C-alpha positions as CSV (number, residue, x, y, z in Angstrom):
1,M,-11.3,-20.3,-11.7
2,T,-13.6,-17.7,-10.3
3,R,-12.6,-14.1,-9.5
4,E,-13.0,-14.6,-5.8
5,L,-10.7,-17.7,-5.8
6,R,-8.1,-15.6,-7.9
7,D,-8.5,-12.8,-5.3
8,I,-7.9,-15.2,-2.5
9,T,-4.9,-16.7,-4.2
10,N,-3.3,-13.4,-5.1
11,M,-4.0,-12.0,-1.7
12,A,-2.1,-14.9,-0.2
13,V,0.8,-13.9,-2.4
14,A,0.5,-10.3,-1.2
15,E,0.7,-11.7,2.3
16,I,3.9,-13.6,1.6
17,F,5.4,-10.5,0.0
18,G,4.4,-8.5,3.0
19,G,6.6,-10.7,5.0
20,R,9.6,-9.3,3.2
21,S,8.9,-5.7,4.4
22,T,11.8,-4.0,5.7
23,C,9.9,-1.5,7.7
24,D,9.0,-2.9,11.1
25,R,6.2,-0.4,11.4
26,A,3.9,-2.4,9.1
27,H,4.3,-5.5,6.9
28,V,2.4,-4.8,3.8
29,G,2.3,-6.7,0.6
30,A,0.8,-5.8,-2.8
31,V,0.2,-7.6,-6.0
32,I,-0.8,-6.2,-9.4
33,A,-2.8,-8.7,-11.6
34,R,-4.5,-8.8,-14.8
35,E,-7.1,-11.6,-15.2
36,G,-5.7,-13.2,-12.1
37,R,-2.2,-13.4,-13.4
38,I,0.3,-11.6,-11.4
39,L,2.3,-8.9,-13.2
40,S,4.1,-7.1,-10.2
41,T,4.6,-7.3,-6.6
42,G,5.7,-5.0,-3.9
43,Y,6.3,-4.6,-0.2
44,N,6.9,-1.7,2.1
45,G,10.4,-0.7,2.8
46,A,13.3,1.6,2.1
47,P,14.2,2.5,-1.5
48,A,16.9,0.3,-3.0
49,G,20.3,1.3,-1.7
50,I,18.9,3.2,1.3
51,D,19.3,2.1,4.9
52,H,16.2,0.4,6.3
53,C,13.9,2.3,8.6
54,V,14.5,2.8,12.2
55,H,11.3,3.5,14.5
56,E,13.0,4.1,17.9
57,P,13.8,7.6,19.0
58,Q,17.4,8.3,18.1
59,P,19.7,10.6,20.2
60,S,20.4,12.6,17.1
61,D,16.6,13.1,16.4
62,S,16.9,11.1,13.2
63,A,15.4,12.8,10.0
64,M,14.0,9.4,9.0
65,V,11.4,9.4,11.9
66,R,9.1,11.9,13.3
67,S,6.0,11.8,15.6
68,I,2.7,13.3,14.7
69,T,1.5,15.2,17.8
70,S,-2.1,15.9,16.6
71,T,-4.1,14.3,13.9
72,P,-7.5,15.7,12.6
73,S,-10.6,13.7,12.8
74,I,-10.7,11.4,9.8
75,A,-14.1,9.8,8.3
76,G,-15.8,9.8,11.8
77,H,-12.9,8.8,13.9
78,T,-9.7,10.3,15.4
79,A,-6.4,8.6,14.4
80,E,-4.1,7.9,17.3
81,A,-2.0,10.9,18.4
82,N,1.8,10.4,18.5
83,V,1.7,7.8,15.7
84,E,5.2,7.5,14.3
85,T,5.3,8.1,10.7
86,C,8.0,6.7,8.4
87,W,9.7,9.1,6.0
88,V,11.9,6.5,4.5
89,S,9.7,3.6,3.7
90,V,8.0,3.3,0.2
91,H,4.5,1.8,0.4
92,A,3.8,-1.7,-1.0
93,E,1.4,-0.4,-3.7
94,A,3.8,2.3,-4.8
95,N,6.7,-0.2,-5.0
96,A,4.4,-2.6,-7.2
97,I,3.6,0.3,-9.6
98,A,7.1,1.5,-9.7
99,Y,8.4,-2.0,-10.6
100,A,5.8,-2.4,-13.3
101,A,6.8,1.1,-14.7
102,R,10.5,0.4,-14.5
103,Y,10.1,-2.8,-16.6
104,G,7.5,-1.6,-19.0
105,I,4.6,-3.6,-17.6
106,S,1.4,-2.0,-18.2
107,T,-0.9,-1.6,-15.3
108,D,-3.9,-0.2,-17.2
109,G,-7.1,-2.2,-16.3
110,C,-5.4,-4.3,-13.7
111,D,-6.4,-5.3,-10.1
112,L,-4.3,-4.1,-7.2
113,L,-4.5,-6.4,-4.2
114,T,-3.0,-5.2,-1.0
115,T,-3.0,-6.5,2.5
116,L,-3.7,-3.0,3.9
117,S,-6.0,-0.6,2.1
118,P,-4.2,2.1,0.3
119,C,-3.3,5.4,1.8
120,M,-4.3,8.6,-0.2
121,E,-1.1,8.9,-1.9
122,C,-1.1,5.3,-3.1
123,A,-4.7,5.7,-4.2
124,K,-3.7,8.5,-6.3
125,L,-0.9,6.4,-7.9
126,A,-3.3,3.6,-8.5
127,I,-5.8,5.9,-10.2
128,N,-3.0,7.4,-12.6
129,A,-1.6,3.9,-13.2
130,G,-5.0,2.8,-14.7
131,V,-5.9,0.4,-12.0
132,W,-9.6,-0.4,-12.2
133,R,-10.1,-2.5,-9.2
134,V,-8.6,-2.4,-5.6
135,V,-8.9,-5.5,-3.3
136,F,-7.8,-5.1,0.2
137,R,-7.7,-7.4,3.4
138,D,-7.5,-4.8,6.2
139,P,-8.6,-1.2,6.3
140,Y,-5.9,1.5,6.8
141,R,-6.5,3.9,9.7
142,D,-7.5,6.6,7.2
143,T,-10.3,5.3,5.0
144,R,-10.9,8.5,3.0
145,S,-8.7,6.9,0.2
146,L,-11.4,4.1,-0.4
147,Q,-14.0,7.0,-1.0
148,F,-11.6,8.6,-3.3
149,L,-11.0,5.5,-5.3
150,T,-14.7,4.9,-5.7
151,A,-15.3,8.6,-6.7
152,A,-12.6,8.0,-9.5
153,G,-14.7,5.0,-10.7
154,I,-12.4,2.3,-9.4
155,Q,-14.1,-0.8,-7.9
156,V,-13.2,-1.4,-4.3
157,V,-13.5,-4.7,-2.6
158,K,-12.8,-5.8,0.9
159,L,-11.7,-9.5,0.9
């Protein structure tokens, strides 16, 4: 099986796991694979045992949700103002890396496939987890993380 076919197959699995997301803001799935074989999966949502995210203004001004009122220009474009940011949800990539760590699965030299390119924090996690290749379907609104990954010597592929 060619690398491209493996990537397509594993991205389909990432999409399925994205459907399990408990955060209604985005449904993102991630797969960590070595030589095309899946070692770990993740999707975005609240940590185990924590209530799911709520993305509607709450009368009590819930600490779980805040609005960004101004966003600096990012890589040649300005992100949307007033974008709701979730403070509860763990990103799919972080969940996949955490699952592997919890169960003693090495991610060194692995591929990370994700339906949405990693944010900067997830990019940092991928670098420190030893991921050598990141494959994504759709770009995240802040694409600086892709440049960051490339600068760290990680191969970045848009599928």
